[in-house]
Wavefront OBJ file of the C-alpha trace (Angstrom):
o trace
v -36.847 49.135 26.317
v -34.284 51.698 25.189
v -34.453 52.432 21.423
v -31.283 51.478 19.485
v -30.557 55.098 18.585
v -30.601 56.099 22.270
v -28.394 53.156 23.208
v -25.798 54.397 20.730
v -25.622 57.939 22.121
v -21.997 58.837 22.999
v -21.258 59.740 26.606
v -19.254 62.778 27.736
v -17.943 63.829 31.166
v -17.695 67.633 31.719
v -15.205 68.618 34.434
v -15.267 72.327 35.382
v -15.382 74.216 38.678
v -17.474 77.029 37.083
v -21.187 76.217 37.419
v -22.158 78.449 34.482
v -19.545 76.901 32.202
v -20.710 73.394 33.129
v -24.325 74.361 32.351
v -23.471 75.956 28.988
v -21.218 73.040 27.921
v -23.886 70.537 28.980
v -26.586 72.368 27.041
v -24.430 72.596 23.922
v -23.340 68.931 23.883
v -26.844 67.689 24.662
v -27.999 69.414 21.469
v -25.342 67.310 19.634
v -26.917 64.152 21.030
v -24.345 63.468 23.768
v -25.355 61.874 27.049
v -23.742 64.225 29.565
v -22.463 63.775 33.117
v -20.649 66.492 35.117
v -18.020 66.916 37.848
v -17.364 70.138 39.742
v -13.659 69.569 40.346
v -10.759 67.143 39.745
v -11.410 65.029 42.836
v -15.033 64.405 41.829
v -13.936 63.595 38.260
v -11.404 61.007 39.454
v -14.052 59.431 41.657
v -16.441 59.111 38.725
v -13.692 57.591 36.567
v -13.312 54.573 38.872
v -16.293 53.069 37.030
v -17.074 52.775 33.320
v -15.221 55.593 31.490
v -17.135 57.957 29.203
v -16.578 58.115 25.450
v -15.209 61.674 25.748
v -13.985 64.011 28.534
v -14.254 67.824 28.393
v -11.677 68.906 31.025
v -11.060 72.418 32.421
v -7.404 73.125 33.164
v -7.566 75.737 35.920
v -9.350 74.153 38.886
v -8.672 74.306 42.619
v -7.092 71.277 44.193
v -6.327 68.765 41.484
v -5.964 70.742 38.257
v -6.830 69.531 34.733
v -3.248 68.577 33.858
v -3.089 66.170 36.827
v -6.492 64.689 36.013
v -5.447 64.167 32.394
v -2.209 62.455 33.435
v -4.200 60.161 35.732
v -6.571 59.300 32.878
v -3.655 58.436 30.588
v -2.299 56.015 33.132
v -5.422 53.895 32.511
v -6.580 54.679 28.964
v -4.945 55.900 25.793
v -6.282 58.585 23.441
v -8.176 56.118 21.261
v -10.032 54.718 24.267
v -10.857 57.935 26.175
v -10.131 61.128 24.218
v -9.734 64.323 26.322
v -10.462 67.911 25.175
v -8.848 70.374 27.523
v -10.576 73.748 28.042
v -8.185 76.505 29.025
v -8.197 80.255 29.328
v -4.458 80.193 28.866
v -3.390 80.623 25.285
v 0.380 80.656 25.721
v 2.462 78.044 23.932
v 3.801 76.579 27.169
v 0.295 75.799 28.420
v -0.672 74.249 25.123
v 2.457 72.061 25.185
v 1.756 71.049 28.762
v -1.794 70.052 27.769
v -0.541 67.764 25.027
v 2.232 66.376 27.237
v -0.378 65.504 29.837
v -2.211 63.413 27.215
v -4.854 65.740 25.797
v -6.339 64.825 22.467
v -7.290 68.413 21.677
v -7.764 71.763 23.428
v -10.217 74.671 23.229
v -9.407 78.195 24.382
v -11.797 80.354 26.341
v -13.956 82.153 25.501
v -15.547 79.119 23.823
v -17.142 79.391 20.428
v -20.275 77.515 21.443
v -21.560 76.517 17.929
v -18.118 75.030 17.206
v -17.886 73.055 20.472
v -20.317 70.276 19.466
v -18.640 69.779 16.088
v -15.221 69.766 17.757
v -16.369 67.124 20.217
v -17.850 64.961 17.457
v -14.616 65.253 15.417
v -12.384 64.247 18.340
v -14.672 61.346 19.167
v -14.670 60.117 15.563
v -10.874 60.427 15.330
v -10.510 58.360 18.506
v -12.846 55.692 17.135
v -10.883 55.539 13.857
v -7.617 55.294 15.733
v -9.054 52.531 17.862
v -10.291 50.641 14.795
v -6.939 51.084 13.086
v -5.124 49.780 16.170
v -7.449 46.760 16.361
v -6.892 46.083 12.681
v -3.133 46.313 13.133
v -3.323 43.956 16.110
v -5.344 41.463 14.084
v -2.905 41.671 11.221
v 0.018 41.237 13.592
v -1.689 38.221 15.168
v -2.314 36.713 11.744
v 1.320 37.258 10.798
v 2.458 35.668 14.064
v 0.150 32.676 13.509
v 1.075 32.132 9.870
v 4.095 29.939 9.094
v 5.142 32.502 6.486
v 7.795 35.138 5.940
v 6.600 38.483 4.547
v 8.984 40.630 2.545
v 8.304 44.159 1.345
v 10.389 44.977 -1.728
v 10.504 47.710 -4.290
v 10.006 46.926 -7.934
v 13.758 46.412 -8.371
v 13.924 43.641 -5.772
v 15.400 45.643 -2.880
v 14.269 44.418 0.557
v 12.478 47.233 2.396
v 10.857 45.420 5.329
v 10.415 41.939 6.778
v 7.944 40.193 9.066
v 8.505 36.688 10.430
v 5.578 34.329 11.018
v 5.301 31.495 13.514
v 8.379 29.253 13.342
v 9.561 30.942 10.136
v 13.181 31.915 9.739
v 14.686 33.772 6.784
v 17.458 32.147 4.786
v 19.858 34.813 6.181
v 19.429 37.128 9.213
v 17.177 40.131 8.511
v 20.027 42.636 9.029
v 21.930 40.916 6.215
v 19.265 41.482 3.555
v 17.277 44.606 4.519
v 18.239 47.367 2.123
v 19.895 44.915 -0.239
v 18.753 43.531 -3.583
v 17.610 39.906 -3.901
v 20.481 39.099 -6.264
v 22.975 40.196 -3.577
v 21.555 37.770 -1.043
v 20.341 34.653 -2.885
v 21.948 32.372 -5.487
v 21.688 33.693 -9.026
v 19.162 31.164 -10.333
v 16.836 31.708 -7.357
v 17.195 35.498 -7.495
v 16.316 35.449 -11.195
v 13.082 33.519 -10.484
v 12.044 35.989 -7.760
v 12.968 39.121 -9.719
v 10.980 37.865 -12.710
v 7.950 37.414 -10.425
v 8.446 40.899 -8.917
v 8.651 42.415 -12.385
v 5.490 40.705 -13.615
v 3.580 41.631 -10.431
v 4.623 45.297 -10.799
v 3.848 45.512 -14.504
v 0.648 43.433 -14.630
v -0.698 44.379 -11.226
v -1.743 40.833 -10.344
v -0.607 37.977 -8.110
v 2.457 35.987 -9.139
v 3.649 32.634 -7.786
v 7.225 31.368 -7.652
v 8.704 28.083 -6.393
v 12.381 27.612 -5.608
v 14.738 25.670 -3.377
v 17.716 26.646 -1.248
v 20.528 24.698 0.350
v 20.282 25.155 4.128
v 22.540 23.799 6.913
v 20.070 20.942 7.553
v 19.549 20.092 3.877
v 17.596 21.272 0.846
v 14.521 23.394 1.642
v 11.678 24.075 -0.778
v 9.851 27.433 -0.794
v 6.725 28.833 -2.403
v 6.415 32.604 -2.800
v 3.285 34.667 -3.592
v 4.110 38.141 -4.946
v 1.413 40.832 -4.944
v 1.672 44.520 -5.947
v 1.438 46.993 -3.032
v 1.324 50.417 -4.605
v 3.058 51.599 -7.766
v 6.611 51.028 -6.565
v 6.487 48.150 -4.054
v 5.432 44.537 -3.839
v 4.747 42.147 -0.962
v 6.148 38.616 -1.200
v 4.708 36.020 1.188
v 7.075 33.036 1.405
v 6.263 29.649 2.937
v 8.656 26.774 3.597
v 6.981 23.802 1.867
v 9.755 21.281 2.526
v 7.561 19.062 4.721
v 4.777 19.221 2.140
v 7.227 18.170 -0.578
v 8.464 15.277 1.558
v 4.884 14.159 2.250
v 4.035 14.407 -1.442
v 7.063 12.267 -2.215
v 5.974 9.707 0.421
v 2.472 9.599 -1.042
v 3.903 9.243 -4.539
v 6.122 6.371 -3.424
v 3.229 4.668 -1.668
v 1.086 5.056 -4.779
v 3.714 4.116 -7.346
v 6.363 2.037 -5.603
v 6.339 -1.351 -3.922
v 6.995 -0.898 -0.203
v 8.829 -4.217 0.186
v 11.387 -3.907 -2.630
v 11.304 -0.190 -3.496
v 10.614 -1.017 -7.151
v 7.891 0.579 -9.285
v 4.579 -1.191 -8.654
v 1.890 -2.311 -11.098
v 0.186 1.100 -11.298
v 3.429 2.936 -11.984
v 4.594 0.250 -14.397
v 1.454 0.317 -16.551
v 1.345 4.121 -16.735
v 4.976 4.422 -17.761
v 4.834 1.455 -20.108
v 1.998 3.115 -22.033
v 4.218 6.186 -22.472
v 7.108 3.999 -23.621
v 4.867 2.216 -26.136
v 3.679 5.586 -27.470
v 7.289 6.639 -27.979
v 8.097 3.327 -29.657
v 5.045 3.649 -31.906
v 6.159 7.068 -33.129
v 9.697 5.810 -33.686
v 8.379 2.589 -35.286
v 10.465 0.464 -32.933
v 9.741 -2.764 -31.053
v 9.521 -3.187 -27.280
v 9.829 -6.491 -25.408
v 8.123 -7.166 -22.094
v 9.492 -10.002 -19.959
v 7.193 -11.332 -17.227
v 9.017 -13.286 -14.477
v 7.411 -15.555 -11.902
v 9.546 -17.344 -9.292
v 9.119 -21.127 -9.313
v 8.314 -22.749 -5.976
v 8.120 -19.462 -4.058
v 5.052 -20.645 -2.137
v 7.062 -23.565 -0.815
v 9.566 -21.108 0.722
v 6.710 -19.217 2.398
v 5.113 -22.409 3.665
v 8.282 -24.032 4.984
v 10.408 -21.090 6.191
v 7.689 -18.532 6.920
v 6.524 -15.291 5.324
v 9.392 -13.257 6.753
v 11.825 -15.521 4.898
v 9.678 -15.165 1.767
v 9.803 -11.374 2.072
v 13.557 -11.477 2.524
v 13.894 -13.670 -0.558
v 11.843 -11.202 -2.627
v 14.058 -8.359 -1.427
v 17.163 -10.358 -2.271
v 15.851 -11.198 -5.749
v 14.931 -7.548 -6.339
v 18.321 -6.388 -5.098
v 20.160 -8.788 -7.390
v 18.097 -7.787 -10.412
v 18.448 -4.052 -9.698
v 22.175 -4.450 -9.235
v 22.620 -6.226 -12.551
v 20.098 -4.262 -14.628
v 22.042 -1.029 -14.717
v 24.284 0.961 -17.044
v 26.717 -1.217 -18.977
v 24.500 -4.310 -18.944
v 22.497 -5.750 -21.806
v 19.232 -4.350 -20.489
v 20.263 -0.700 -20.449
v 18.635 1.542 -23.060
v 18.373 5.359 -23.172
v 14.601 5.143 -22.735
v 14.988 3.066 -19.615
v 17.510 5.474 -18.140
v 14.926 8.229 -18.629
v 11.757 6.442 -17.504
v 13.096 3.902 -15.005
v 11.106 1.122 -16.652
v 13.772 -1.504 -16.579
v 12.275 -3.396 -13.641
v 9.051 -3.528 -11.613
v 7.406 -5.800 -9.079
v 3.760 -6.398 -9.924
v 2.944 -8.204 -6.684
v 3.703 -11.520 -5.000
v 6.658 -13.128 -6.751
v 5.980 -11.492 -10.141
v 8.493 -9.126 -11.754
v 8.681 -7.434 -15.145
v 11.531 -6.205 -17.328
v 11.128 -3.924 -20.344
v 13.471 -3.820 -23.337
v 12.786 -0.784 -25.563
v 14.303 -0.176 -28.995
v 14.480 -3.889 -29.630
v 16.728 -5.007 -32.466
v 15.625 -8.627 -32.684
v 14.482 -11.627 -30.655
v 18.102 -12.726 -30.256
v 18.589 -9.919 -27.715
v 15.445 -11.016 -25.888
v 16.671 -14.595 -25.604
v 20.066 -13.425 -24.338
v 18.408 -11.293 -21.672
v 15.987 -14.070 -20.630
v 18.839 -16.542 -20.260
v 20.872 -14.015 -18.332
v 17.984 -13.393 -15.953
v 17.640 -17.112 -15.323
v 21.371 -17.370 -14.662
v 21.180 -14.470 -12.190
v 18.350 -16.085 -10.255
v 19.897 -19.533 -10.458
v 22.663 -18.557 -8.039
v 21.769 -19.539 -4.444
v 20.423 -17.018 -1.933
v 21.322 -17.230 1.751
v 18.321 -16.835 4.064
v 18.681 -17.357 7.792
v 21.840 -19.400 7.386
v 20.289 -21.595 4.677
v 20.995 -21.661 0.968
v 17.840 -21.294 -1.121
v 17.831 -21.713 -4.881
v 14.929 -20.402 -6.912
v 14.281 -20.492 -10.614
v 12.048 -18.342 -12.784
v 9.530 -19.010 -15.525
v 9.591 -16.140 -18.026
v 6.955 -15.133 -20.544
v 7.810 -12.668 -23.303
v 5.485 -10.462 -25.374
v 6.673 -8.054 -28.064
v 5.137 -4.732 -29.104
v 3.406 -4.211 -31.461
v 2.981 -7.799 -32.667
v 1.629 -9.167 -29.360
v -0.251 -6.094 -28.124
v -0.519 -2.384 -28.833
v -1.070 -1.181 -25.258
v 0.412 -1.907 -21.833
v -2.534 -3.947 -20.530
v -2.720 -6.322 -23.497
v 1.068 -6.692 -23.687
v 1.204 -7.561 -19.990
v -1.666 -10.029 -20.329
v 0.037 -11.846 -23.199
v 3.415 -11.917 -21.420
v 1.584 -13.411 -18.421
v 0.041 -16.034 -20.699
v 3.466 -16.914 -22.097
v 4.810 -17.205 -18.544
v 2.146 -19.769 -17.639
v 3.074 -21.676 -20.777
v 6.689 -21.680 -19.537
v 5.498 -23.197 -16.248
v 3.533 -25.846 -18.149
v 6.712 -26.690 -20.043
v 8.479 -27.680 -16.843
v 9.374 -24.305 -15.302
v 12.796 -22.648 -15.299
v 12.512 -21.714 -18.967
v 11.285 -18.842 -21.118
v 8.609 -18.786 -23.792
v 7.592 -16.272 -26.447
v 3.910 -15.462 -26.719
v 1.913 -16.661 -29.699
v -1.812 -16.465 -30.387
v -2.367 -20.159 -29.810
v -1.443 -19.660 -26.154
v -4.428 -17.357 -25.699
v -6.674 -20.085 -27.066
v -5.094 -22.528 -24.623
v -5.587 -20.073 -21.758
v -9.225 -19.525 -22.669
v -9.701 -23.282 -22.855
v -8.121 -23.571 -19.419
v -10.476 -20.893 -18.047
v -13.480 -22.672 -19.563
v -12.281 -25.941 -18.068
v -11.998 -24.304 -14.639
v -15.541 -22.925 -14.947
v -16.788 -26.350 -16.026
v -15.050 -27.896 -13.008
v -16.965 -25.585 -10.674
v -20.226 -26.452 -12.394
v -19.296 -30.141 -12.358
v -19.000 -30.056 -8.577
v -22.378 -28.348 -8.301
v -24.056 -30.764 -10.760
v -22.493 -33.949 -9.314
v -20.791 -34.878 -12.608
v -17.865 -36.724 -10.972
v -17.675 -40.475 -10.473
v -15.335 -42.772 -8.557
v -13.815 -45.909 -9.999
v -11.927 -48.388 -7.842
v -8.839 -50.402 -8.811
v -8.162 -53.503 -6.679
v -4.826 -54.048 -4.933
v -3.960 -57.742 -4.491
v -1.467 -59.924 -2.705
v 1.320 -60.894 -5.084
v 1.287 -64.579 -4.099
v -2.403 -65.514 -4.427
v -4.320 -62.512 -5.864
v -6.380 -61.902 -2.692
v -7.894 -58.406 -2.758
v -6.264 -56.453 0.076
v -7.122 -52.896 -0.897
v -8.769 -50.501 -3.331
v -7.566 -47.238 -4.812
v -10.286 -44.645 -5.451
v -9.773 -42.937 -8.815
v -11.854 -39.938 -9.877
v -13.435 -39.599 -13.326
v -15.365 -36.672 -14.767
v -18.398 -37.336 -16.948
v -18.614 -34.025 -18.806
v -22.093 -33.397 -20.300
v -20.590 -32.247 -23.632
v -17.126 -33.776 -23.872
v -17.809 -37.148 -22.280
v -15.225 -38.652 -19.933
v -12.444 -36.144 -19.202
v -9.078 -37.601 -18.191
v -7.769 -36.670 -14.722
v -4.526 -35.691 -16.451
v -6.492 -32.800 -18.023
v -8.494 -31.474 -15.115
v -6.423 -32.290 -12.002
v -3.656 -29.707 -12.833
v -6.353 -27.065 -13.395
v -8.005 -28.030 -10.129
v -4.623 -27.716 -8.375
v -3.913 -24.247 -9.788
v -7.404 -22.925 -9.078
v -7.684 -24.394 -5.593
v -10.709 -26.513 -6.552
v -8.666 -29.592 -5.691
v -9.554 -28.990 -2.019
v -13.286 -29.320 -2.647
v -12.717 -32.195 -5.085
v -10.479 -33.992 -2.573
v -13.146 -33.709 0.132
v -15.709 -35.078 -2.304
v -13.485 -38.063 -3.203
v -12.809 -38.974 0.425
v -16.441 -38.575 1.478
v -17.732 -40.562 -1.535
v -15.209 -43.388 -1.011
v -16.089 -43.661 2.695
v -19.817 -43.720 1.930
v -19.254 -46.418 -0.673
v -17.435 -48.622 1.847
v -20.280 -48.109 4.315
v -22.786 -49.006 1.594
v -20.956 -52.261 0.814
v -20.632 -53.085 4.483
v -24.372 -52.558 4.968
v -24.956 -55.484 2.605
v -22.740 -57.710 4.774
v -19.732 -57.471 2.462
v -16.235 -57.466 3.937
v -14.258 -54.555 2.541
v -10.527 -53.822 2.462
v -9.199 -50.353 3.127
v -9.542 -47.755 0.404
v -6.680 -45.468 -0.698
v -7.370 -41.845 -1.603
v -4.805 -39.547 -3.231
v -3.967 -36.308 -1.400
v -2.234 -33.403 -3.172
v 0.116 -30.881 -1.587
v -2.435 -28.118 -2.287
v -5.065 -30.000 -0.296
v -2.708 -30.497 2.592
v -1.924 -26.757 2.749
v -5.626 -25.945 3.012
v -6.797 -24.740 6.389
v -7.325 -27.684 8.792
v -7.282 -30.329 6.041
v -6.285 -33.041 8.499
v -9.147 -31.951 10.750
v -11.561 -32.217 7.836
v -10.384 -35.813 7.206
v -11.280 -36.749 10.773
v -14.630 -34.936 10.399
v -15.496 -36.863 7.189
v -14.611 -40.190 8.843
v -16.853 -39.329 11.795
v -19.640 -38.071 9.521
v -19.747 -41.231 7.359
v -19.256 -43.639 10.260
v -16.459 -45.560 8.534
v -13.753 -47.248 10.601
v -10.613 -45.034 10.414
v -8.462 -48.124 9.825
v -10.154 -48.630 6.443
v -8.901 -45.277 5.125
v -5.480 -44.806 3.538
v -4.167 -41.401 2.430
v -1.663 -41.521 -0.440
v 0.834 -38.641 -0.134
v 3.150 -37.309 -2.812
v 6.864 -37.107 -2.111
v 6.757 -33.299 -2.310
v 4.677 -33.279 0.888
v 7.556 -34.947 2.726
v 9.780 -32.021 1.706
v 7.645 -29.663 3.825
v 8.131 -31.103 7.340
v 6.188 -28.458 9.233
v 5.909 -29.502 12.893
v 2.188 -28.719 13.133
v 1.487 -30.781 10.013
v 3.546 -33.768 11.239
v 1.663 -33.668 14.544
v -1.602 -33.779 12.600
v -0.469 -36.852 10.691
v 0.422 -38.635 13.920
v -2.965 -37.768 15.443
v -4.739 -39.294 12.429
v -2.503 -42.353 12.588
v -3.374 -42.757 16.265
v -7.008 -42.618 15.181
v -6.309 -45.564 12.827
v -5.824 -43.859 9.425
v -3.061 -45.359 7.216
v -0.538 -43.399 5.121
v 1.432 -44.344 2.018
v 3.827 -42.566 -0.326
v 2.625 -42.547 -3.926
v 5.042 -42.798 -6.886
v 8.000 -43.373 -4.582
v 11.393 -42.814 -6.202
v 10.308 -40.156 -8.713
v 10.668 -37.119 -6.458
v 13.087 -35.878 -3.813
v 12.419 -38.216 -0.917
v 14.714 -38.292 2.049
v 14.765 -41.289 4.364
v 14.956 -38.906 7.338
v 11.644 -37.355 6.233
v 10.085 -40.797 5.711
v 11.003 -41.708 9.272
v 9.406 -38.506 10.680
v 6.025 -39.204 9.079
v 3.809 -42.151 10.119
v 4.213 -43.837 6.712
v 3.144 -47.499 6.444
v 3.608 -48.246 2.737
v 5.692 -47.281 -0.298
v 4.206 -47.434 -3.812
v 6.708 -48.200 -6.563
v 5.966 -45.912 -9.486
v 4.836 -47.562 -12.712
v 7.665 -45.798 -14.598
v 10.039 -48.300 -12.940
v 7.676 -51.266 -13.263
v 7.206 -50.646 -16.975
v 10.845 -51.552 -17.722
v 10.763 -54.816 -15.792
v 12.339 -57.242 -16.066
v 14.486 -56.353 -19.085
v 15.744 -52.875 -18.087
v 18.641 -53.284 -15.680
v 18.305 -49.780 -14.186
v 14.590 -50.216 -13.492
v 15.206 -53.654 -12.071
v 17.955 -52.353 -9.775
v 15.892 -49.384 -8.538
v 12.827 -51.546 -7.942
v 14.801 -54.157 -6.036
v 16.445 -51.420 -3.923
v 13.094 -49.806 -3.048
v 11.639 -53.151 -1.970
v 14.694 -53.978 0.155
v 14.684 -50.520 1.729
v 10.964 -50.737 2.543
v 11.434 -54.079 4.274
v 14.423 -52.799 6.264
v 12.273 -49.884 7.486
v 9.380 -52.170 8.357
v 7.183 -50.753 5.585
v 4.838 -52.504 3.230
v 5.505 -52.105 -0.488
v 3.181 -52.211 -3.477
v 4.032 -51.999 -7.180
v 1.551 -50.179 -9.408
v 1.124 -50.376 -13.141
v 1.772 -54.137 -13.390
v 0.543 -55.269 -16.828
v 2.488 -58.444 -17.743
v 3.128 -61.832 -16.235
v 6.877 -61.249 -16.526
v 6.621 -58.111 -14.392
v 4.586 -60.028 -11.807
v 7.106 -62.881 -11.688
v 10.006 -60.446 -11.188
v 8.205 -58.635 -8.371
v 7.332 -61.904 -6.641
v 10.985 -62.962 -6.748
v 11.978 -59.539 -5.348
v 9.558 -60.149 -2.450
v 7.121 -57.360 -3.387
v 4.071 -58.014 -1.220
v 1.303 -56.271 -3.121
v 0.412 -55.637 -6.751
v -1.823 -53.169 -8.553
v -2.326 -52.946 -12.296
v -4.205 -53.946 -15.422
v -2.847 -57.506 -15.181
v -5.386 -58.041 -12.394
v -8.003 -55.387 -13.016
v -8.643 -52.014 -14.593
v -10.370 -49.350 -12.482
v -14.011 -50.405 -12.225
v -17.350 -48.846 -11.181
v -18.756 -49.762 -7.742
v -21.146 -52.497 -8.908
v -18.368 -54.421 -10.704
v -16.005 -53.989 -7.780
v -18.680 -55.400 -5.522
v -18.674 -58.636 -7.563
v -14.874 -58.846 -7.260
v -15.060 -58.285 -3.507
v -17.558 -61.140 -3.216
v -15.074 -63.362 -5.077
v -12.354 -62.259 -2.646
v -9.495 -62.664 -5.092
v -8.436 -62.143 -8.713
v -6.504 -64.657 -10.763
v -4.077 -63.175 -13.270
v -4.177 -64.554 -16.807
v -1.663 -67.347 -17.437
l 1 2 3 4 5 6 7 8 9 10 11 12 13 14 15 16 17 18 19 20 21 22 23 24 25 26 27 28 29 30 31 32 33 34 35 36 37 38 39 40 41 42 43 44 45 46 47 48 49 50 51 52 53 54 55 56 57 58 59 60 61 62 63 64 65 66 67 68 69 70 71 72 73 74 75 76 77 78 79 80 81 82 83 84 85 86 87 88 89 90 91 92 93 94 95 96 97 98 99 100 101 102 103 104 105 106 107 108 109 110 111 112 113 114 115 116 117 118 119 120 121 122 123 124 125 126 127 128 129 130 131 132 133 134 135 136 137 138 139 140 141 142 143 144 145 146 147 148 149 150 151 152 153 154 155 156 157 158 159 160 161 162 163 164 165 166 167 168 169 170 171 172 173 174 175 176 177 178 179 180 181 182 183 184 185 186 187 188 189 190 191 192 193 194 195 196 197 198 199 200 201 202 203 204 205 206 207 208 209 210 211 212 213 214 215 216 217 218 219 220 221 222 223 224 225 226 227 228 229 230 231 232 233 234 235 236 237 238 239 240 241 242 243 244 245 246 247 248 249 250 251 252 253 254 255 256 257 258 259 260 261 262 263 264 265 266 267 268 269 270 271 272 273 274 275 276 277 278 279 280 281 282 283 284 285 286 287 288 289 290 291 292 293 294 295 296 297 298 299 300 301 302 303 304 305 306 307 308 309 310 311 312 313 314 315 316 317 318 319 320 321 322 323 324 325 326 327 328 329 330 331 332 333 334 335 336 337 338 339 340 341 342 343 344 345 346 347 348 349 350 351 352 353 354 355 356 357 358 359 360 361 362 363 364 365 366 367 368 369 370 371 372 373 374 375 376 377 378 379 380 381 382 383 384 385 386 387 388 389 390 391 392 393 394 395 396 397 398 399 400 401 402 403 404 405 406 407 408 409 410 411 412 413 414 415 416 417 418 419 420 421 422 423 424 425 426 427 428 429 430 431 432 433 434 435 436 437 438 439 440 441 442 443 444 445 446 447 448 449 450 451 452 453 454 455 456 457 458 459 460 461 462 463 464 465 466 467 468 469 470 471 472 473 474 475 476 477 478 479 480 481 482 483 484 485 486 487 488 489 490 491 492 493 494 495 496 497 498 499 500 501 502 503 504 505 506 507 508 509 510 511 512 513 514 515 516 517 518 519 520 521 522 523 524 525 526 527 528 529 530 531 532 533 534 535 536 537 538 539 540 541 542 543 544 545 546 547 548 549 550 551 552 553 554 555 556 557 558 559 560 561 562 563 564 565 566 567 568 569 570 571 572 573 574 575 576 577 578 579 580 581 582 583 584 585 586 587 588 589 590 591 592 593 594 595 596 597 598 599 600 601 602 603 604 605 606 607 608 609 610 611 612 613 614 615 616 617 618 619 620 621 622 623 624 625 626 627 628 629 630 631 632 633 634 635 636 637 638 639 640 641 642 643 644 645 646 647 648 649 650 651 652 653 654 655 656 657 658 659 660 661 662 663 664 665 666 667 668 669 670 671 672 673 674 675 676 677 678 679 680 681 682 683 684 685 686 687 688 689 690 691 692 693 694 695 696 697 698 699 700 701 702 703
């Protein structure tokens, strides 16, 4: 194996027709650690050069045939001086010969007679110079490649900002053609404010000797462009400024910022942006010792729009609401304040159908009430969606800094609490926060937790209230009514826990439990040989919207083995206002199975006879609010009589609930009401007592 030092020996080709000269040159260069090869004339040299070239060529000029000048010109056609340096050896010392040697491509020349001790050093020097030139050329090529690959512009300037040179990177174009700024000062080419920024950076780089960074923007034919410049000293009198167009980066940063801080549907600030900026606004208000009001808006009945018209319609409604609010909450309106103009806090969408409005520098609750009422008036005007007019209202909760919270999170939480109180008060109103609402909210949360535990611990019970024929008191049906036996609070009224179950979604699990328990109870009575009427179970709109609720009804009937004809589902009138085709088909499939349907509390909602006809309804229940005024209240008497007549004309059964007096019963009998339910015949009873009534078959009202 060749040692590394031998592998690194430079090679030299000696071309000379004089045998003695070749021998002496070879001996001398060998002593200087060259690996030597020789050629006796130009033809032999050119033949050897068809292969790998040597590191150096020592070339005699005066040779027969092809002389040294011709050989050198041939060499230069293939290699430059840095690749294959050539030292020409000549006995001619006239200037013309020397010029001809250099014109032929010689790197150096030596005159005869040769100073032999100098020859080796001369060869080493020429070889080293060629290597340095080659390295310098490679470095320049690398630098040029880097410049071509970089998306940057490189300017060479003197310390006074005069452009001396320019290099363009890949895809980079100067703000003006290079010929228009080379030799000119920055201030003569660029706008004054931009030139001042750059000249300040040039000055600091020259004086401090370190890197400076500048950022500026220029108006270009295709719009505003953003640039970042890095200025570095390059000698005592010049600097290099590397400039990159960062317009795309700025646009991407803006997109990311909008995605992070703005709602994509409405373009409003989102929750994250709102909370951050609200904290800053509260800090400013704290220093100025001023109040800030936060209004929390929630659209009433928005879910109904989504469920009936689809999510695209719901999205369009949210955009329309946002557009109306943004249009009206601008300069010149009540909501405009200097702080809002600066921070853009006047409006945000927190998610879903929730919006917030901030009023800084508050001068009293009178302003808050005016703004809340104005917001409700704005939203009260109809919106047109897909050719339909949709009217929405808003429940608004209001919290005031610093009384109701000293930071954004707590203020928002309390405004949210006040908003829920507004919903509890009937919706489409506004409420100010007070501490008692938090206690109510916590009680509501505890009640929801207890409801979940109650389901797990089987704390619920069913009572059954008989439904009888008006003429003879025969029991023709039962209504299943849920009761909650709380381990600490005793019996909890459905009026307390059903709304919480609706809001939390627990009503779905509770509804399944009621239906399953009622069906099992009927099966239990039937197993003893008892004849049972059909049982009515209340169904809420929230249950019906649950995934495959109607399918779960059929599954429970099949699971318990009850006859479908003994099950009646009592629907609220609000369900009839959501005539989704898939849902109506489900009702008809259950009716074909044998399940009965009735409308509970008929006359108190927004029923339409066209909707009643589309659903497989078999019975109308007259609400007790009408029965209670019978027979003395003329309005109640007229409404009740009309409902009964309408039911008969549609071929529907009718039952009056809440009957408590003989006079009410007599009126209903005269009006031809077929069925009765109420305390006059029986209160809701536990299963064992109902069993005794079923064995009797009928209930006699007191005289």
